[in-house]
C-alpha positions in Angstrom: 43.4 58.6 -90.0 45.8 60.5 -92.3 45.6 64.2 -93.2 47.7 66.0 -96.0 48.2 69.8 -95.6 49.4 72.0 -98.6 50.2 75.7 -99.1 47.6 77.3 -101.4 50.3 79.6 -103.0 52.9 76.9 -103.4 51.1 73.5 -103.9 54.5 71.8 -103.8 54.8 72.7 -100.2 52.7 69.9 -98.5 53.0 67.8 -95.4 51.1 64.9 -94.0 50.0 63.9 -90.5 48.5 60.8 -89.0 46.3 60.7 -85.9 44.0 58.2 -84.3 40.4 58.8 -83.0 39.1 56.2 -80.5 35.3 55.9 -80.1 34.4 54.3 -76.8 31.1 52.2 -76.5 28.6 53.8 -74.2 28.2 52.3 -70.7 25.4 49.7 -70.2 22.2 51.5 -69.0 19.6 48.7 -68.4 16.1 50.0 -68.0 12.5 48.8 -68.5 8.9 49.9 -67.9 5.7 48.0 -67.2 2.0 48.8 -67.7 -1.0 46.9 -66.5 -4.5 47.2 -68.0 -7.8 45.6 -66.9 -10.4 44.7 -69.5 -14.1 45.2 -68.6 -15.3 42.4 -66.3 -17.9 40.0 -67.8 -20.7 38.8 -65.5 -21.2 35.1 -65.6 -24.4 33.1 -65.1 -23.4 32.0 -61.6 -22.9 35.6 -60.5 -19.1 35.5 -60.7 -17.0 37.8 -63.0 -14.4 36.9 -65.6 -11.8 39.6 -66.1 -8.6 39.8 -68.1 -5.4 41.7 -67.1 -2.7 42.5 -69.7 0.8 43.3 -68.5 2.9 45.1 -71.2 6.7 45.3 -70.5 9.2 47.1 -72.7 13.0 47.2 -72.6 13.8 50.9 -72.6 17.5 50.5 -72.0 20.5 50.0 -74.2 21.2 46.4 -73.3 19.4 43.0 -73.4 17.7 41.8 -70.2 17.5 38.4 -68.6 15.7 36.8 -65.7 12.7 39.1 -66.3 10.1 38.6 -63.6 6.7 40.1 -62.9 5.1 39.8 -59.4 1.4 40.3 -58.7 0.0 39.7 -55.2 -3.8 39.4 -55.8 -4.4 39.0 -52.1 -4.0 42.8 -51.8 -6.4 43.4 -54.7 -9.1 40.9 -53.6 -9.2 40.8 -49.8 -11.8 38.4 -48.2 -14.6 37.7 -48.6 -13.7 38.1 -52.3 -12.1 35.0 -53.9 -10.6 34.2 -57.3 -9.2 31.5 -59.4 -6.7 31.8 -62.4 -8.3 30.4 -65.5 -5.4 31.0 -67.9 -2.0 32.7 -68.3 -0.1 33.4 -71.6 3.0 35.3 -72.6 4.4 36.6 -75.9 7.9 36.7 -77.4 10.7 35.5 -75.2 8.7 35.8 -72.0 7.8 32.4 -70.5 4.6 32.2 -68.6 4.5 30.5 -65.2 1.5 28.2 -65.4 1.6 27.7 -61.6 0.8 31.3 -60.9 -2.2 31.7 -58.5 -1.7 35.2 -57.2 -1.3 34.0 -53.6 1.2 31.2 -52.8 2.8 31.7 -56.2 2.8 35.4 -57.4 5.4 35.1 -60.2 3.8 35.5 -63.7 7.0 34.5 -65.5 9.6 31.8 -65.3 13.2 32.8 -64.7 14.0 31.8 -68.3 12.3 35.0 -69.6 14.4 37.5 -71.5 13.7 40.8 -73.2 16.0 42.2 -75.9 16.9 45.9 -76.3 13.9 47.9 -77.6 11.5 45.0 -77.5 8.0 45.0 -76.1 6.1 41.9 -75.0 3.1 41.1 -72.9 1.6 38.7 -70.3 -2.1 38.0 -70.1 -4.1 36.4 -67.2 -7.8 35.6 -67.0 -9.4 35.4 -63.5 -12.7 34.2 -62.3 -13.7 36.3 -59.3 -16.4 35.6 -56.8 -17.2 39.1 -55.5 -19.3 38.0 -52.5 -21.0 41.3 -52.3 -17.8 43.4 -53.0 -17.9 45.4 -56.3 -15.0 47.8 -56.0 -13.3 49.9 -56.8 -10.4 47.5 -56.8 -6.8 48.5 -57.1 -3.8 46.5 -58.4 -0.2 47.3 -58.9 2.4 44.7 -60.0 6.2 44.9 -59.6 8.9 43.8 -62.0 12.6 43.0 -61.9 15.3 41.9 -64.4 19.1 41.6 -64.8 21.5 43.2 -67.3 22.5 40.4 -69.8 26.1 41.6 -69.6 26.9 42.1 -66.0 23.9 40.7 -64.0 23.1 44.2 -62.7 19.6 44.1 -61.2 16.9 46.6 -62.0 13.2 46.8 -60.8 10.1 48.9 -60.8 6.3 49.0 -60.5 3.5 48.9 -63.0 1.6 52.0 -64.3 -2.0 51.9 -65.4 -2.9 51.3 -69.0 -1.2 49.6 -72.0 1.7 52.0 -72.7 4.7 51.3 -70.5 6.2 54.7 -71.5 3.2 56.8 -70.7 3.6 59.6 -68.3 1.4 58.0 -65.6 1.9 56.3 -62.3 0.0 54.4 -59.7 -2.2 51.3 -59.6 -4.7 50.0 -62.1 -8.3 50.4 -60.9 -11.4 48.6 -62.0 -15.0 47.8 -60.8 -17.6 45.0 -61.1 -21.1 45.9 -62.1 -23.5 44.3 -59.6 -26.3 42.0 -60.8 -29.6 42.2 -59.1 -32.4 39.7 -59.8 -35.1 37.9 -57.8 -37.1 34.8 -58.8 -40.2 33.2 -57.4 -41.7 29.7 -57.7 -45.0 28.5 -56.2 -46.3 25.0 -55.8 -49.6 23.6 -54.3 -50.0 20.4 -52.5 -52.8 18.0 -53.4 -56.1 19.5 -52.1 -57.4 17.6 -49.1 -61.1 17.0 -49.0 -62.5 17.7 -45.5 -65.5 16.0 -43.9 -67.6 19.1 -44.4 -66.9 19.3 -48.1 -64.3 22.0 -48.0 -60.7 21.6 -49.3 -57.5 22.3 -47.5 -54.5 23.3 -49.7 -50.9 24.1 -48.6 -48.9 26.5 -50.8 -45.1 26.7 -50.8 -43.3 29.6 -52.3 -39.6 29.6 -53.1 -37.9 33.1 -53.1 -34.5 33.0 -54.8 -31.9 35.8 -54.9 -30.5 35.2 -58.4 -28.0 38.1 -58.2 -24.7 38.7 -56.5 -25.8 41.4 -54.2 -28.0 41.2 -51.1 -31.7 42.1 -51.4 -33.6 44.1 -48.8 -37.3 45.0 -48.3 -38.4 41.7 -49.8 -42.2 41.7 -50.2 -44.4 38.8 -51.3 -48.1 39.2 -52.1 -50.8 36.6 -52.9 -54.3 38.0 -53.6 -56.4 34.9 -53.0 -59.6 36.9 -53.5 -58.8 37.0 -57.2 -58.5 33.3 -57.3 -61.4 32.0 -55.1 -64.3 34.2 -55.9 -67.8 34.4 -54.6 -69.8 32.2 -54.0 -66.6 30.4 -52.9 -65.1 31.4 -49.5 -61.8 30.7 -47.9 -59.8 31.2 -44.7 -56.2 30.9 -43.7 -55.4 27.9 -41.5 -52.7 28.4 -38.9 -49.8 30.9 -39.4 -47.6 31.8 -42.4 -44.1 30.4 -41.9 -40.9 31.6 -43.6 -37.2 30.6 -43.6 -34.0 32.5 -43.4 -34.2 36.3 -43.0 -37.8 36.5 -44.3 -40.3 37.7 -41.7 -43.8 36.2 -42.1 -46.8 38.6 -41.8 -49.2 37.2 -39.0 -52.1 39.3 -40.4 -52.0 37.8 -43.9 -55.6 36.8 -44.9 -55.4 36.8 -48.7 -58.0 39.6 -49.1 -57.6 42.8 -47.2 -54.0 41.9 -46.4 -52.4 40.0 -49.2 -48.9 40.5 -47.9 -47.2 37.2 -46.8 -44.1 39.0 -45.5 -43.2 42.1 -43.5 -41.2 43.8 -46.1 -39.3 46.2 -43.9 -37.7 43.3 -41.9 -37.3 40.8 -44.7 -34.1 40.3 -46.7 -32.3 37.6 -48.6 -28.6 37.2 -49.1 -27.0 36.9 -52.6 -27.3 33.5 -54.3 -29.6 32.1 -51.6 -33.2 30.9 -51.7 -35.7 30.8 -48.8 -39.3 29.5 -48.6 -42.7 30.7 -47.4 -45.5 28.4 -46.6 -49.2 28.9 -45.8 -52.4 26.8 -45.7 -55.8 27.8 -46.9 -59.2 26.2 -46.4 -61.6 26.7 -49.4 -65.4 26.1 -49.3 -66.4 25.6 -53.0 -70.1 26.3 -52.5 -70.8 24.2 -55.7 -68.1 26.1 -57.6 -65.6 23.5 -58.8 -62.8 23.4 -61.4 -59.2 24.5 -61.8 -58.1 27.7 -60.1 -54.9 29.3 -61.2 -52.8 31.5 -58.9 -49.9 33.9 -59.3 -47.9 35.5 -56.5 -45.5 38.4 -56.8 -42.3 39.3 -55.1 -40.4 42.6 -55.0 -37.1 43.7 -53.4 -34.4 46.4 -53.3 -30.8 45.7 -54.2 -28.6 46.6 -51.2 -25.7 48.0 -53.2 -27.4 49.9 -56.0 -30.9 50.5 -54.7 -32.3 48.9 -57.9 -35.9 47.6 -57.6 -36.4 44.1 -58.8 -39.5 41.9 -59.1 -40.9 38.6 -60.4 -44.2 36.8 -60.9 -44.3 33.3 -59.7 -43.9 30.2 -61.9 -45.4 26.8 -61.1 -43.2 24.3 -59.3 -40.2 24.6 -57.0 -37.7 26.1 -59.4 -37.6 29.9 -59.7 -35.5 29.5 -62.9 -36.7 26.3 -64.5 -34.6 26.6 -67.7 -31.5 27.5 -65.7 -30.5 30.4 -67.9 -29.9 32.7 -65.0 -32.9 34.9 -65.9 -36.2 34.4 -63.9 -38.4 35.3 -66.9 -40.8 32.4 -66.6 -44.3 33.0 -65.3 -46.7 30.1 -65.1 -49.7 30.1 -62.8 -50.0 27.4 -60.1 -53.2 25.4 -60.6 -55.4 23.9 -57.9 -58.2 21.5 -58.9 -61.3 21.3 -56.7 -63.4 18.4 -57.8 -67.2 18.2 -57.4 -68.4 16.4 -54.3 -71.6 14.6 -53.2 -72.9 14.0 -49.7 -71.0 11.4 -47.8 -73.3 9.7 -45.4 -71.6 7.5 -42.7 -72.5 3.8 -42.5 -72.5 4.0 -38.7 -71.3 5.8 -35.6 -70.6 4.9 -32.0 -71.9 7.5 -29.5 -70.3 6.0 -26.5 -68.4 9.1 -25.3 -64.9 7.8 -26.1 -64.1 10.8 -28.4 -64.0 8.6 -31.5 -66.8 8.7 -34.0 -69.3 10.0 -31.4 -71.2 12.2 -33.8 -73.3 11.4 -36.9 -71.3 13.4 -39.4 -72.5 14.0 -42.9 -69.6 14.8 -45.2 -69.3 17.3 -48.1 -72.1 19.5 -46.8 -70.5 22.8 -47.5 -73.0 25.6 -46.9 -76.0 23.6 -47.9 -78.9 23.4 -45.5 -79.5 19.8 -44.3 -82.8 18.5 -43.0 -82.3 15.2 -41.0 -84.8 12.7 -39.7 -83.9 9.5 -37.9 -86.3 6.6 -37.7 -86.2 3.4 -35.6 -86.9 0.0 -36.9 -90.6 0.5 -36.4 -90.7 3.6 -38.6 -91.0 6.0 -35.7 -89.1 9.4 -35.9 -86.7 9.5 -32.9 -84.6 12.5 -34.0 -85.3 15.5 -36.2 -83.3 18.6 -37.2 -84.3 21.1 -39.9 -80.8 22.7 -39.9 -78.5 19.8 -39.1 -75.0 20.8 -37.9 -73.4 17.3 -37.7 -73.9 17.3 -34.0 -76.2 14.3 -33.4 -74.7 12.1 -30.6 -77.5 9.5 -30.5 -79.8 11.4 -28.2 -83.4 11.2 -29.3 -85.5 14.3 -29.4 -88.8 12.8 -30.6 -91.0 9.7 -29.9 -90.9 7.3 -27.0 -87.5 6.5 -25.5 -85.9 5.9 -22.2 -84.6 9.2 -20.7 -83.1 11.2 -23.6 -80.8 8.5 -25.1 -82.0 6.2 -27.7 -81.0 3.0 -25.9 -81.3 0.6 -28.9 -78.2 -1.5 -29.0 -77.6 -3.0 -32.4 -80.9 -1.6 -33.6 -81.2 -0.5 -37.2 -82.0 3.2 -37.6 -83.0 4.8 -40.9 -82.3 8.4 -41.7 -83.9 10.7 -44.2 -81.7 13.5 -45.4 -82.8 16.3 -47.7 -80.3 18.5 -49.5 -81.5 19.0 -53.0 -81.8 15.3 -53.4 -83.2 12.7 -51.0 -81.1 9.8 -49.7 -81.4 7.1 -47.0 -78.8 5.6 -44.7 -79.0 2.7 -42.4 -77.1 3.0 -39.2 -76.2 0.9 -36.2 -75.8 3.2 -33.2 
């Protein structure tokens, strides 16, 4: 650089000078910052959660960076029993995503080829599918990063801060939660009614209770008011005991009327994504009331995590969610068909004391009053009962006979039976 200096009074008096100014380049100061953000988790139909994490890294130094790496150990964030899978990973700019990243055995989000120029900001995005297994947070996650100065391989490193702005004045891990889902479903099926010899029907009901949420359910109740189904003049009784699987506790006092509770709610629970069954058998006396009888049961429970009350009315069949949409919103009554019956008069019996077919049993009597008269081949009455109870064992109570037993081997006997109609049966005792 050249300077010329002159005297203001005498312009001819001037001189010149040359001097050199050297401007040195600043020293390399590599630096970077990383932020990590968690999008709201999306609940999936199978009770899992899909969540996206965005890592934003910026080169805040005065030199380009190479070998940019981001490390994220998901084992710290999701300890057992929580589990996860990586559904996708993408990167922008000159960052190269490591498609083998799984957050456990391979915790590097980027390949070593990744670079980041001075002043540039790029990002990495991962999508996880998380099975919470009853764990809903809060969860905490903090990634680490490292890189090298492009000019001299000087290494730098740091940790992520929460949010999307790497230069924000914040520090610490990124936190997030999962919103629990609580739902219960109920299905009910009925076996084919079995016609008994006395004209009653025996039916076995099976109820499937399914926890369709991802949190355990406590205080599970199950009610079935049979008195609303089988009304007077019909009558019914519970046969045997109520049985239940899993952690459901059957109520031994269930009778379908004064006590319609099939379970002891205080000691009944069902784990997330599990189904258990309840079974009971009822004997129904139609008393000339036949047709189709629809039945609905109801279940209620309390979510273990949130205390939310959930309930469902039964749907017919063995599937609590027949359309598989994850919502137990179906409610279809379970039908039982009781067909009309007529008296069933046996063609014979063998009162020989062997325990097989020793009684003259008239079927389908129900609560009807039966008048029975038995005649021998000569037309003489040898047995008579005005309120027959299916208890005749071949012993005569009228007419001439040896001792008390009608000793008439291979002898044809006629019986006159009066219900509302009159019928005759020929027997060989």
